[in-house]
C-alpha positions as CSV (number, residue, x, y, z in Angstrom):
1,M,-17.7,-15.6,-7.2
2,S,-14.2,-14.2,-7.0
3,G,-11.9,-13.7,-4.1
4,R,-8.5,-12.3,-3.1
5,M,-6.6,-14.2,-0.5
6,L,-5.0,-12.1,2.3
7,P,-1.7,-13.8,3.4
8,N,-1.3,-14.3,7.1
9,T,0.9,-17.1,8.3
10,N,-0.1,-17.0,12.0
11,Q,-3.9,-16.4,11.8
12,P,-6.8,-18.0,10.0
13,V,-7.1,-17.0,6.4
14,Y,-9.3,-14.0,5.6
15,F,-10.6,-12.8,2.3
16,F,-12.8,-10.3,0.6
17,F,-15.3,-11.6,-1.9
18,R,-18.1,-10.2,-4.0
19,V,-20.8,-11.6,-6.1
20,A,-21.7,-9.8,-9.3
21,K,-24.8,-7.5,-9.3
22,N,-28.1,-8.8,-10.5
23,V,-27.3,-12.5,-9.9
24,Q,-29.1,-14.9,-7.6
25,Y,-28.1,-13.2,-4.4
26,P,-28.2,-9.4,-4.9
27,W,-27.5,-8.9,-1.2
28,C,-24.0,-10.3,-1.7
29,N,-23.1,-7.1,-3.4
30,V,-21.2,-6.3,-0.2
31,F,-17.6,-6.9,0.8
32,M,-17.2,-8.6,4.1
33,R,-14.2,-9.7,6.1
34,S,-14.5,-13.0,7.9
35,S,-13.7,-16.6,7.5
36,P,-14.8,-18.1,4.1
37,L,-17.7,-20.1,5.6
38,S,-19.1,-17.4,7.8
39,S,-18.7,-14.9,5.1
40,L,-20.8,-17.0,2.8
41,E,-23.4,-17.6,5.5
42,R,-23.6,-13.9,6.2
43,C,-23.9,-13.1,2.5
44,L,-26.7,-15.7,2.1
45,S,-28.4,-14.5,5.3
46,F,-29.1,-11.1,3.6
47,Q,-31.1,-12.9,0.9
48,Q,-32.8,-15.6,3.0
49,R,-33.7,-13.7,6.2
50,G,-34.0,-10.2,4.9
51,K,-34.0,-8.2,8.2
52,H,-31.3,-10.3,9.9
53,T,-27.6,-10.1,9.5
54,T,-25.1,-12.6,10.9
55,W,-22.2,-10.7,12.5
56,K,-19.5,-12.7,14.3
57,G,-21.9,-15.6,14.6
58,V,-24.7,-13.5,16.2
59,E,-27.9,-12.6,14.4
60,V,-28.5,-8.9,14.7
61,M,-31.2,-6.5,13.5
62,Y,-30.1,-2.9,13.3
63,K,-32.5,-0.5,15.0
64,A,-31.1,2.7,13.6
65,Y,-29.5,3.6,10.3
66,V,-27.4,6.7,10.5
67,F,-25.9,8.4,7.5
68,D,-23.3,11.1,7.0
69,A,-24.6,13.8,4.8
70,Y,-21.8,15.3,2.7
71,G,-20.5,12.8,0.1
72,T,-22.7,10.0,1.4
73,V,-26.3,11.1,0.9
74,F,-25.5,14.3,-1.0
75,D,-23.0,14.8,-3.8
76,V,-20.7,17.6,-2.7
77,H,-19.4,18.0,-6.2
78,S,-22.8,18.7,-7.7
79,V,-21.9,22.3,-6.9
80,M,-19.5,22.1,-9.8
81,E,-22.1,23.1,-12.3
82,K,-22.8,26.4,-10.4
83,I,-19.0,27.1,-10.2
84,H,-18.7,26.6,-13.9
85,Q,-21.2,29.5,-14.4
86,F,-18.8,31.9,-12.8
87,Y,-15.5,30.3,-13.6
88,P,-15.7,28.3,-16.8
89,E,-13.3,25.4,-17.1
90,K,-12.3,25.7,-13.4
91,G,-15.4,24.2,-11.8
92,E,-13.9,20.7,-11.1
93,A,-10.6,22.0,-9.7
94,I,-12.3,24.6,-7.4
95,S,-14.9,22.0,-6.2
96,Q,-12.2,19.5,-5.3
97,K,-10.1,22.1,-3.5
98,W,-13.2,23.4,-1.7
99,R,-14.0,19.9,-0.3
100,S,-10.4,19.0,0.6
101,N,-10.0,22.4,2.4
102,Q,-13.3,21.8,4.2
103,I,-12.1,18.5,5.7
104,H,-8.7,19.8,6.5
105,Y,-10.0,22.9,8.2
106,F,-12.5,21.2,10.6
107,L,-9.9,18.5,11.5
108,V,-7.4,21.2,12.4
109,R,-10.0,23.1,14.4
110,Q,-10.8,19.9,16.2
111,L,-7.2,19.2,17.0
112,I,-6.5,22.7,18.4
113,Q,-9.9,22.5,20.3
114,D,-11.1,25.8,18.8
115,Y,-14.5,25.0,17.5
116,R,-16.1,27.1,14.7
117,P,-19.4,26.3,13.0
118,F,-19.4,24.4,9.8
119,T,-20.8,27.4,8.0
120,D,-17.6,29.3,8.8
121,I,-15.4,26.3,7.9
122,T,-17.2,25.9,4.5
123,R,-16.9,29.6,3.7
124,W,-13.2,29.8,4.6
125,A,-12.6,26.6,2.5
126,L,-14.3,28.2,-0.5
127,L,-12.4,31.5,-0.2
128,D,-9.1,29.7,-0.2
129,A,-10.2,27.4,-3.1
130,L,-11.1,30.5,-5.2
131,S,-8.0,32.6,-4.3
132,T,-5.6,29.7,-5.0
133,S,-7.2,29.0,-8.3
134,G,-6.2,32.4,-9.6
135,V,-9.8,33.7,-10.1
136,E,-11.3,37.0,-9.0
137,V,-13.1,36.6,-5.7
138,K,-16.3,38.5,-5.6
139,E,-18.5,38.6,-2.5
140,E,-21.7,38.0,-4.5
141,V,-20.2,34.9,-6.1
142,V,-19.2,33.6,-2.7
143,S,-22.7,34.1,-1.4
144,E,-24.3,32.3,-4.3
145,L,-21.9,29.4,-4.0
146,M,-22.6,29.1,-0.3
147,E,-26.3,29.2,-1.1
148,E,-25.8,26.4,-3.5
149,Y,-24.6,24.2,-0.7
150,Q,-28.2,24.1,0.4
151,H,-29.1,22.7,-3.0
152,L,-26.6,19.8,-3.3
153,S,-28.0,16.9,-5.3
154,P,-28.7,13.6,-3.5
155,Y,-27.3,10.5,-5.0
156,E,-29.8,8.8,-7.3
157,E,-30.8,5.9,-5.0
158,V,-31.6,8.1,-2.0
159,A,-35.0,9.2,-3.2
160,S,-36.3,5.6,-3.1
161,M,-34.8,4.6,0.2
162,S,-37.9,5.2,2.3
163,E,-40.1,3.4,-0.3
164,K,-37.7,0.4,-0.3
165,H,-37.4,0.3,3.4
166,P,-40.7,1.6,4.9
167,D,-40.0,0.0,8.2
168,K,-36.7,1.7,8.8
169,T,-35.9,4.9,10.5
170,F,-33.1,6.9,8.8
171,T,-31.1,9.6,10.5
172,I,-28.5,12.0,9.1
173,F,-25.7,12.8,11.5
174,S,-23.4,15.4,10.1
175,N,-20.8,18.0,11.0
176,G,-23.0,20.5,9.1
177,T,-25.1,22.9,11.1
178,T,-28.8,22.6,11.4
179,S,-29.1,25.8,9.4
180,M,-27.3,24.2,6.5
181,L,-28.9,20.8,6.7
182,E,-32.6,21.6,7.2
183,P,-32.8,23.6,3.9
184,L,-30.8,20.9,2.2
185,L,-33.3,18.2,3.1
186,E,-36.3,20.5,2.4
187,N,-35.0,21.5,-1.0
188,N,-34.6,17.9,-2.0
189,Q,-38.0,16.7,-0.5
190,L,-36.2,14.5,2.0
191,S,-37.4,16.0,5.3
192,D,-39.8,13.1,5.8
193,T,-37.1,10.5,4.9
194,F,-34.4,11.5,7.4
195,Q,-34.3,12.6,11.0
196,L,-31.5,15.1,11.6
197,L,-28.7,15.3,14.1
198,S,-25.9,17.8,14.0
199,A,-22.5,17.6,15.7
200,D,-22.8,21.4,16.0
201,D,-25.2,20.8,18.9
202,V,-22.2,19.6,21.0
203,Q,-19.6,21.7,19.2
204,V,-17.4,18.7,18.6
205,Y,-16.6,17.5,15.1
206,K,-16.7,13.9,13.9
207,P,-14.5,11.8,14.1
208,H,-14.1,12.8,17.8
209,P,-15.7,10.1,19.9
210,E,-17.8,12.7,21.8
211,A,-19.6,13.4,18.5
212,Y,-20.7,9.8,18.1
213,A,-21.5,9.5,21.8
214,Y,-23.9,12.4,21.3
215,A,-25.6,10.6,18.3
216,Q,-26.0,7.5,20.4
217,E,-27.4,9.4,23.3
218,K,-30.0,11.1,21.1
219,L,-31.0,7.8,19.5
220,G,-31.2,6.1,22.9
221,L,-29.8,2.8,21.6
222,N,-26.8,0.5,22.3
223,K,-23.9,0.9,20.0
224,E,-24.4,-2.5,18.4
225,D,-28.0,-1.5,17.4
226,I,-26.6,1.3,15.2
227,L,-25.3,0.9,11.6
228,F,-23.4,4.0,10.5
229,F,-22.9,4.9,6.8
230,S,-20.3,7.2,5.3
231,S,-18.3,7.6,2.2
232,N,-15.5,9.2,4.2
233,P,-12.8,6.9,5.6
234,W,-12.1,9.3,8.5
235,D,-15.7,9.2,9.5
236,I,-16.0,5.4,9.3
237,T,-12.8,5.1,11.3
238,G,-14.2,7.4,14.0
239,A,-17.5,5.6,14.2
240,A,-15.9,2.1,14.2
241,S,-13.4,3.2,16.9
242,Y,-16.3,4.4,19.0
243,G,-18.1,1.1,18.6
244,F,-20.7,1.4,15.9
245,H,-21.1,-1.1,13.1
246,T,-20.1,0.7,10.0
247,A,-20.8,0.6,6.2
248,W,-18.2,2.4,4.0
249,V,-20.0,3.7,0.9
250,N,-17.2,3.2,-1.6
251,R,-18.7,4.8,-4.7
252,K,-15.3,5.2,-6.5
253,E,-14.0,1.7,-5.8
254,Q,-11.1,3.0,-3.8
255,K,-8.7,1.0,-1.6
256,W,-9.5,1.1,2.1
257,P,-6.7,3.0,3.9
258,E,-4.4,1.1,6.2
259,L,-5.5,2.6,9.5
260,G,-5.7,-0.5,11.6
261,I,-9.5,-0.1,11.8
262,E,-11.8,-1.6,9.2
263,P,-15.5,-1.1,8.3
264,T,-18.0,-3.8,9.1
265,Y,-19.2,-3.6,5.5
266,I,-18.0,-2.1,2.2
267,I,-20.8,-1.2,-0.2
268,D,-20.7,0.8,-3.5
269,N,-24.1,2.6,-3.1
270,L,-27.1,2.8,-0.8
271,I,-29.4,0.6,-2.9
272,N,-29.1,-2.6,-1.0
273,I,-28.1,-1.7,2.6
274,P,-27.2,-4.3,5.2
275,Q,-30.2,-5.0,7.4
């Protein structure tokens, strides 16, 4: 077990710790922030009690597991291969720009309170990514790449989630429209694994609190009964600020941004999810 002490002269000492994969307590493959003793107890509780998690001294069993779609369940950069077919050697750069534009555009639209569907946002983001990459922009190529967004690849462990957790109900809650998400689930044979909620139904993008309030209302649960997963820090921050327990899926081992709000859990994939 290894740890990194966080200096704080006026408060109890806090630390992050992690136990290596495939050792005695695989559930400990989770970063948690708490006191040393309670962190260890929580870690062991995953192994010993299975369905129960100790959080701030209280045993909880989450009733709903809610997942962001893009970047969390589905790899948005799996579109890169298709881009390469049209623009060799530029697939990665265009894919990265497409995604960064997408996030930037919907956040700006949310700030100015001028909602446009995620289909529009995604198309505009692609058009800019192509034009700023110095490639010829053809309508048929744009159409094919937009179509490819309905065929994004899920991360490897996603296919086995329902088999590994047959007693759990999984819900995708995304800024994407239903017209984008339903084919995406169907094309990956995941329609039976996930229920679907779209922020488009209330025309408010995450991370606005009204978006998470909509998800909570549809689920019909208390905030503390919901565990929300996302690979996007802005999404985790919004969900945590609203009051959900959160799990940041940190696939790239990045540093959590200093936003003054932290996730409940930090995990590196969706294999062993907190219960």
